[in-house]
C-alpha positions as CSV (number, residue, x, y, z in Angstrom):
1,M,0.0,0.0,0.0
2,S,1.4,3.4,-0.9
3,Q,2.2,5.9,1.8
4,L,0.5,9.2,2.2
5,V,2.6,12.2,1.3
6,G,2.4,13.7,4.7
7,H,3.6,10.4,6.3
8,Q,6.4,10.2,3.8
9,I,7.6,13.7,4.8
10,K,7.6,12.7,8.5
11,K,9.5,9.5,7.9
12,S,11.9,10.9,5.2
13,P,15.5,10.0,6.2
14,A,16.7,13.1,4.3
15,I,14.4,15.4,6.3
16,Q,15.2,13.8,9.6
17,K,18.9,14.2,8.8
18,L,18.4,17.9,8.0
19,I,16.5,18.4,11.3
20,Q,19.3,16.7,13.2
21,D,21.9,18.8,11.4
22,L,19.9,22.0,12.1
23,V,19.5,21.2,15.8
24,H,23.2,20.3,16.0
25,E,24.3,23.5,14.5
26,V,22.0,25.6,16.7
27,T,23.2,23.7,19.8
28,Q,26.8,24.4,18.8
29,F,26.1,28.1,18.8
30,N,24.2,28.0,22.0
31,A,27.0,26.1,23.7
32,R,28.9,29.4,23.7
33,I,26.5,30.6,26.4
34,E,28.3,29.4,29.5
35,G,27.0,31.4,32.4
36,L,26.1,34.9,33.6
37,R,27.4,37.7,31.5
38,P,27.0,41.5,32.0
39,P,25.8,43.8,29.3
40,A,28.4,44.3,26.6
41,D,29.4,47.8,25.8
42,E,29.1,47.2,22.0
43,W,25.5,46.1,22.3
44,V,24.1,48.2,25.1
45,A,23.0,51.1,22.9
46,S,21.4,49.1,20.2
47,G,19.8,46.8,22.7
48,Q,18.4,49.7,24.6
49,K,17.1,51.2,21.4
50,E,15.2,48.0,20.6
51,M,13.7,47.8,24.0
52,E,12.6,51.4,23.9
53,K,11.0,50.8,20.6
54,V,8.9,48.0,22.1
55,G,7.8,50.3,24.8
56,Q,6.9,53.0,22.4
57,L,4.9,50.7,20.1
58,R,2.9,49.0,22.8
59,G,2.3,52.1,24.9
60,R,4.4,51.2,28.0
61,P,7.9,50.1,28.7
62,L,9.1,46.6,29.4
63,Q,9.1,45.7,33.1
64,Y,12.7,44.5,32.8
65,N,15.4,45.4,30.3
66,Y,14.7,42.1,28.7
67,L,14.7,41.4,24.9
68,G,16.0,38.0,24.0
69,T,18.2,37.4,21.0
70,G,16.6,34.0,20.4
71,A,19.7,32.2,21.9
72,G,20.0,30.3,25.2
73,R,21.2,27.2,26.9
74,G,19.3,25.5,29.6
75,C,18.6,28.0,32.4
76,Y,20.5,30.8,30.6
77,V,19.2,33.2,28.1
78,E,21.1,35.8,26.0
79,L,19.6,39.3,25.7
80,E,20.0,42.0,23.1
81,D,22.2,44.2,25.3
82,G,24.8,41.4,25.3
83,S,24.0,40.1,28.8
84,V,23.2,36.5,29.8
85,K,20.7,36.0,32.5
86,L,19.8,33.0,34.7
87,D,16.1,32.6,33.9
88,L,14.1,31.5,36.9
89,I,10.7,32.7,35.7
90,N,10.6,30.9,32.3
91,G,8.0,33.1,30.6
92,I,5.9,32.8,33.8
93,G,6.0,29.1,33.6
94,V,6.1,28.3,29.9
95,H,9.7,27.2,29.3
96,L,9.8,24.1,31.5
97,M,12.8,22.7,29.7
98,G,14.6,25.9,29.7
99,H,16.0,27.6,26.6
100,A,17.0,25.9,23.4
101,H,16.6,22.3,24.5
102,P,17.6,20.2,21.5
103,R,14.7,17.9,21.7
104,V,12.2,20.7,22.0
105,I,13.7,22.5,19.0
106,A,13.6,19.3,17.0
107,A,9.9,18.7,17.8
108,A,9.1,22.4,17.0
109,V,10.8,22.1,13.6
110,R,9.0,18.8,12.9
111,G,5.7,20.6,13.6
112,A,6.7,23.7,11.6
113,L,7.1,21.5,8.5
114,A,3.4,20.9,8.5
115,D,1.3,22.4,5.7
116,T,-0.2,25.0,7.9
117,V,1.2,27.3,10.6
118,N,-1.8,26.9,12.9
119,Q,-4.4,24.1,13.4
120,G,-8.0,24.4,14.5
121,N,-10.9,22.3,15.8
122,L,-12.4,22.2,12.3
123,Q,-9.2,21.2,10.4
124,P,-6.7,19.6,12.7
125,N,-3.6,17.6,11.8
126,L,-1.9,14.6,13.4
127,E,-0.1,17.0,15.9
128,Y,-3.5,17.9,17.3
129,S,-4.5,14.2,17.4
130,R,-1.3,13.2,19.2
131,M,-1.8,15.9,21.8
132,V,-5.3,15.0,22.7
133,E,-4.5,11.3,22.8
134,K,-1.5,11.8,25.0
135,I,-3.1,14.2,27.5
136,T,-6.4,12.2,27.9
137,Q,-4.4,9.0,28.5
138,L,-2.3,10.6,31.2
139,A,-5.2,12.6,32.8
140,G,-7.5,9.6,33.0
141,R,-5.1,7.5,35.0
142,K,-6.2,9.0,38.4
143,S,-9.4,10.9,37.5
144,R,-12.6,10.6,35.6
145,L,-11.4,13.0,32.9
146,K,-12.0,11.6,29.4
147,Y,-12.0,14.3,26.8
148,A,-9.7,17.2,25.8
149,W,-10.3,20.4,23.8
150,P,-7.2,22.3,22.7
151,S,-7.2,26.1,22.4
152,T,-4.5,28.8,22.1
153,C,-3.8,29.7,25.8
154,G,-4.8,29.3,29.4
155,T,-7.4,32.1,29.3
156,M,-9.2,30.4,26.4
157,A,-9.1,27.0,28.1
158,N,-10.7,28.6,31.1
159,E,-13.3,30.3,29.0
160,S,-14.3,27.0,27.5
161,A,-14.4,25.5,31.0
162,L,-16.7,28.2,32.3
163,K,-19.1,27.9,29.4
164,I,-19.3,24.1,30.1
165,T,-20.1,24.6,33.7
166,R,-22.8,27.1,33.0
167,Q,-24.4,24.9,30.3
168,K,-24.4,21.9,32.6
169,R,-25.9,23.7,35.5
170,T,-28.1,26.3,33.8
171,P,-29.6,28.6,35.0
172,A,-27.0,28.6,37.7
173,R,-24.4,31.2,36.9
174,M,-22.4,32.0,40.0
175,I,-18.8,31.0,40.5
176,L,-17.0,30.0,43.7
177,T,-13.2,30.6,43.9
178,F,-10.5,31.5,46.4
179,Q,-9.5,34.9,47.5
180,N,-6.4,36.1,45.6
181,A,-7.2,33.9,42.7
182,F,-6.0,34.5,39.1
183,A,-7.9,33.1,36.1
184,G,-6.7,34.9,33.0
185,R,-7.0,38.2,31.1
186,S,-10.4,38.0,29.3
187,T,-13.3,40.1,30.7
188,M,-14.8,37.1,32.6
189,M,-11.5,35.7,33.8
190,A,-10.7,39.2,35.1
191,E,-13.9,39.0,37.1
192,I,-12.8,35.7,38.7
193,T,-9.3,37.2,39.3
194,D,-9.0,38.8,42.7
195,N,-6.8,41.8,41.9
196,P,-8.4,45.2,41.4
197,S,-5.5,46.6,39.5
198,F,-6.0,44.0,36.8
199,K,-9.6,45.2,36.0
200,V,-9.7,48.9,36.5
201,G,-12.7,50.3,34.5
202,L,-14.1,46.8,33.7
203,P,-17.7,46.1,34.5
204,E,-18.5,44.0,37.6
205,Y,-21.0,41.1,37.2
206,H,-21.2,40.2,40.9
207,E,-21.2,36.5,40.0
208,V,-18.1,35.5,41.9
209,L,-18.2,34.3,45.5
210,R,-14.8,34.0,47.3
211,L,-13.5,31.7,49.9
212,P,-10.4,32.2,52.1
213,F,-7.5,30.0,51.1
214,Y,-5.5,27.8,53.5
215,N,-3.6,29.6,56.2
216,K,-0.9,27.4,57.8
217,R,-0.7,29.7,60.9
218,D,-4.4,29.2,61.7
219,P,-5.4,25.8,63.0
220,Q,-9.0,26.6,62.2
221,S,-8.3,27.6,58.6
222,G,-10.0,24.6,57.0
223,E,-13.1,24.9,59.2
224,K,-13.4,28.6,58.4
225,T,-13.2,28.0,54.7
226,L,-15.8,25.2,54.9
227,R,-18.1,27.5,56.8
228,A,-17.7,30.2,54.3
229,L,-18.6,27.7,51.5
230,Q,-21.6,26.5,53.4
231,D,-22.8,30.1,53.9
232,H,-22.4,30.9,50.2
233,V,-24.4,27.8,49.2
234,A,-27.1,28.5,51.7
235,K,-27.5,32.1,50.6
236,H,-27.4,31.3,46.9
237,Q,-29.2,28.0,46.6
238,G,-29.4,26.7,43.0
239,Q,-27.4,29.7,41.7
240,I,-23.8,28.3,41.9
241,S,-22.5,26.4,38.9
242,T,-18.9,25.7,39.7
243,F,-16.0,26.0,42.1
244,V,-12.9,26.9,40.2
245,F,-9.7,26.5,42.2
246,E,-5.9,26.7,41.7
247,P,-4.3,23.7,43.6
248,M,-1.8,26.3,44.8
249,L,-2.5,30.0,44.3
250,G,-0.2,31.6,41.7
251,E,-0.8,35.3,42.2
252,G,-1.9,34.5,45.7
253,G,1.7,33.8,47.0
254,Y,2.6,30.2,46.2
255,T,1.3,28.9,49.5
256,P,0.6,25.2,49.3
257,A,-2.4,23.6,51.1
258,P,-2.7,19.9,52.2
259,R,-5.2,17.4,50.9
260,E,-7.1,17.6,54.1
261,F,-8.0,21.2,53.4
262,F,-9.5,20.5,50.0
263,V,-11.4,17.2,50.5
264,P,-14.2,18.6,52.8
265,L,-14.8,21.4,50.3
266,F,-14.9,19.1,47.4
267,E,-17.3,16.6,49.1
268,F,-19.6,19.5,50.1
269,C,-19.6,20.7,46.5
270,Q,-20.3,17.3,45.1
271,K,-23.2,16.9,47.6
272,H,-24.7,20.1,46.2
273,K,-23.9,19.3,42.5
274,I,-21.4,22.1,42.2
275,I,-18.9,21.3,39.4
276,L,-15.3,21.0,40.5
277,W,-12.9,22.7,38.1
278,A,-9.2,22.5,38.7
279,D,-7.3,25.4,37.1
280,E,-3.9,23.9,36.5
281,I,-2.8,26.4,33.9
282,Q,0.4,27.0,36.0
283,T,0.6,23.9,38.2
284,F,0.5,21.4,35.3
285,S,3.8,19.5,35.2
286,R,5.4,21.5,37.9
287,T,4.4,19.9,41.2
288,G,6.2,16.6,41.0
289,E,3.4,14.8,39.2
290,L,2.0,15.7,35.8
291,F,-1.1,17.1,37.4
292,A,-1.4,18.8,40.8
293,F,-4.6,16.8,41.4
294,E,-2.3,13.7,41.4
295,T,0.1,15.4,43.8
296,L,-2.8,16.1,46.2
297,D,-4.6,12.8,45.4
298,V,-7.9,14.4,44.7
299,G,-8.4,13.3,41.1
300,Q,-11.6,11.4,41.9
301,Y,-13.3,14.7,42.6
302,I,-12.4,16.6,39.4
303,D,-15.0,17.3,36.7
304,I,-13.0,19.7,34.6
305,C,-9.3,20.5,34.5
306,T,-7.6,23.3,32.5
307,I,-3.9,23.3,31.5
308,A,-1.6,25.5,29.4
309,K,1.9,27.0,29.7
310,T,4.2,23.9,29.7
311,A,1.8,22.2,27.3
312,Q,2.5,25.1,24.9
313,V,-1.2,25.3,24.1
314,G,-4.3,25.6,26.3
315,I,-6.4,22.5,26.9
316,T,-9.8,22.0,28.6
317,L,-10.2,18.4,30.0
318,Y,-13.6,17.2,31.1
319,T,-15.5,14.1,32.1
320,E,-18.3,12.2,30.2
321,E,-20.9,14.1,32.2
322,M,-19.3,17.5,31.3
323,N,-19.1,16.8,27.5
324,P,-20.8,20.0,26.2
325,A,-23.5,20.2,23.5
326,P,-22.1,20.8,19.9
327,G,-21.4,24.5,19.2
328,L,-20.7,25.6,22.7
329,I,-16.9,25.5,22.5
330,A,-14.9,25.9,19.3
331,G,-12.5,28.5,18.0
332,T,-10.5,29.1,14.9
333,F,-7.1,28.4,16.5
334,S,-6.1,25.4,18.5
335,G,-2.4,26.2,18.6
336,S,0.4,26.3,16.1
337,S,1.7,23.0,14.5
338,A,5.1,23.7,16.1
339,A,3.6,24.3,19.6
340,L,1.4,21.2,19.5
341,S,4.4,19.1,18.4
342,A,6.7,20.6,21.0
343,G,4.1,20.3,23.7
344,V,3.8,16.5,23.2
345,E,7.6,16.1,23.2
346,I,7.9,18.0,26.5
347,I,5.2,15.9,28.1
348,E,7.0,12.7,27.0
349,M,10.3,14.1,28.3
350,L,8.7,14.6,31.7
351,Q,8.0,10.9,32.0
352,E,11.7,10.2,31.8
353,G,12.7,10.5,35.4
354,Y,11.3,14.0,36.3
355,L,8.1,12.9,38.1
356,G,7.4,11.0,41.3
357,P,8.6,11.3,44.9
358,Q,12.2,10.5,43.8
359,G,12.0,12.3,40.5
360,R,14.2,15.2,39.4
361,I,11.5,17.8,40.1
362,Q,11.3,16.9,43.8
363,Q,15.1,16.8,44.0
364,I,15.3,20.4,42.6
365,H,12.6,21.5,45.0
366,K,14.4,20.3,48.0
367,K,17.7,21.8,46.8
368,F,16.3,25.2,46.0
369,V,14.1,25.6,49.1
370,G,17.0,24.3,51.1
371,M,19.2,27.0,49.6
372,L,16.7,29.7,50.5
373,N,16.3,28.4,54.0
374,E,20.0,28.3,54.5
375,L,20.3,32.0,53.4
376,N,17.5,32.9,55.9
377,Q,19.5,31.2,58.7
378,T,22.9,32.6,57.8
379,S,23.9,35.7,55.8
380,C,20.2,36.8,55.3
381,K,19.1,35.8,58.8
382,G,15.4,36.4,59.2
383,K,15.2,38.3,55.9
384,L,14.0,35.6,53.5
385,Q,11.2,33.8,55.2
386,D,8.6,31.1,54.5
387,A,10.4,29.5,51.5
388,E,7.8,27.0,50.2
389,G,5.8,25.9,47.2
390,L,5.2,22.8,45.1
391,G,7.9,21.3,43.0
392,L,9.3,23.8,40.6
393,M,7.0,26.6,41.9
394,V,8.8,28.3,44.9
395,A,8.4,31.6,46.7
396,A,9.9,33.4,49.7
397,T,9.1,36.6,51.6
398,P,12.0,39.1,51.7
399,L,12.4,41.6,54.4
400,D,9.2,43.5,55.1
401,G,7.3,42.0,52.2
402,K,6.2,45.4,50.9
403,K,5.7,45.8,47.1
404,E,8.3,48.6,46.9
405,T,10.9,46.5,48.7
406,V,10.3,43.4,46.5
407,D,10.4,45.5,43.3
408,R,13.8,46.9,44.2
409,I,15.1,43.5,45.1
410,L,13.9,42.0,41.8
411,K,15.4,44.8,39.8
412,N,18.7,44.4,41.6
413,M,18.6,40.6,41.0
414,F,18.0,41.2,37.4
415,A,20.9,43.6,37.1
416,K,23.1,41.0,38.8
417,G,21.9,38.3,36.4
418,V,18.8,36.4,37.8
419,V,15.3,36.8,36.3
420,A,12.5,36.3,38.9
421,F,9.1,37.8,39.5
422,S,6.7,38.5,42.4
423,C,3.4,37.1,43.7
424,G,1.1,37.6,46.6
425,K,0.1,40.7,48.5
426,D,0.5,41.5,52.2
427,P,3.2,40.1,52.0
428,V,4.5,40.3,48.4
429,R,6.9,37.4,47.7
430,I,9.7,36.6,45.3
431,R,8.4,34.0,42.9
432,F,10.6,31.4,41.1
433,L,9.4,29.2,38.3
434,I,12.4,26.9,38.1
435,P,13.2,25.1,34.9
436,A,13.3,21.3,35.1
437,V,16.8,21.3,33.6
438,I,18.4,23.4,36.3
439,Q,21.6,21.9,37.8
440,D,23.1,22.2,41.3
441,A,25.7,24.6,40.0
442,D,23.0,26.9,38.6
443,I,21.3,27.0,42.0
444,D,24.6,28.0,43.5
445,V,24.8,30.9,41.0
446,A,21.2,31.9,42.0
447,R,22.2,31.7,45.6
448,K,24.9,34.3,45.3
449,V,22.7,36.8,43.4
450,I,19.8,36.4,45.8
451,E,22.1,36.8,48.8
452,A,23.7,39.9,47.5
453,A,20.3,41.5,46.6
454,I,18.8,40.8,50.0
455,V,21.9,42.0,51.9
456,E,22.1,45.2,49.9
457,E,18.4,46.0,50.3
458,A,18.6,45.3,54.1
459,A,21.7,47.6,54.4
460,A,20.0,50.4,52.4
461,A,16.9,50.1,54.6
462,T,19.0,50.8,57.7
463,G,21.2,53.4,56.1
464,G,24.2,51.3,56.3
465,R,26.4,49.3,53.9
466,P,26.5,45.6,53.4
467,K,29.4,43.8,55.1
468,P,32.1,42.8,52.7
């Protein structure tokens, strides 16, 4: 039987050799990136000009002087001003395998050879098929999730999820979520998001009911949250469609909660036919298991789960009961052919020693949190508190935890070579989204930069100078 042309392209030894040669050549160039590097005099002016241009064209400046050249190696990324940074934020969680991983590049190139740049729900290719097959097989191991619908990003995955919950529980419209939640940047996801600065001037629909998240310092935390849930349901009987929750709050400060906190909430929701929707846009693949609901062992409760970031596309996963009527969810784009191909490759890579209690992700977590705790006990004594998180998601509170303080520390860290971000409020925390390819030597590099930035900020706050 003759082969289809598309299959011949994928199997062509000549094309495979060209991809290998291309990846090898790019990897050889990227090997020149060996560690931190300050801005280069010959590139500072042109790099600054390009960054200013971006600010002018989009109406506001870049938060950091960050404009990549397209080159990188593992945790390190080269910028247009000639500097090399240690990237510990990874596009806010997208680049799990770091920069320029040869296998990810190869997968993206294979996808890019497809006949179309983008794929959609009406006209998908095999890359789309491989993604939904892979993710449903893995999600269904410890949950009732059966179906997957790809889209372009986390916000769109969440929009699809919300539409499903309202269709399945119509006329109920109201949404339960945690205080300090973040759900995305569309109008409705901004309503779910608990940050007023993200929705200035937007209408309020008054359809979101909030619950306090876990507080490890309050022994009654779980009981208080359950009572708040019971009160909401009693007050709004028949009006609540779903409880959307992040297994660990992202914008909320990277504070983990135990299984015992979630289970009573989930069981109460099930009793009252409130759909349980796990927003794993950020936690997917980062907690030590592929899904955070596996890490917490709560998969049996989940009706809908949304993922994105590491997957390189957005995906809405749902059970048989949640399968929506035709026409409710669709969309022109389901992700680029390159993104779908690379996403499948990354998910397969994760199953090669990264997951599980003894996997590489948990090893990195222990090493990184241990490093932060050591600083808090030694040179930064008492100035870098509550280092915690799940897997590759880690945060700590520096000094007084005020926004202005954290912003200064982050900018100083960036100038010294480490890219990080913030999360939480009262206190504001330093957030790290650590790449799965980080090595112990890279953590040592991060340690020196974090230490210097904290010590300098503490000295400035007291009007003194850091000790040599």
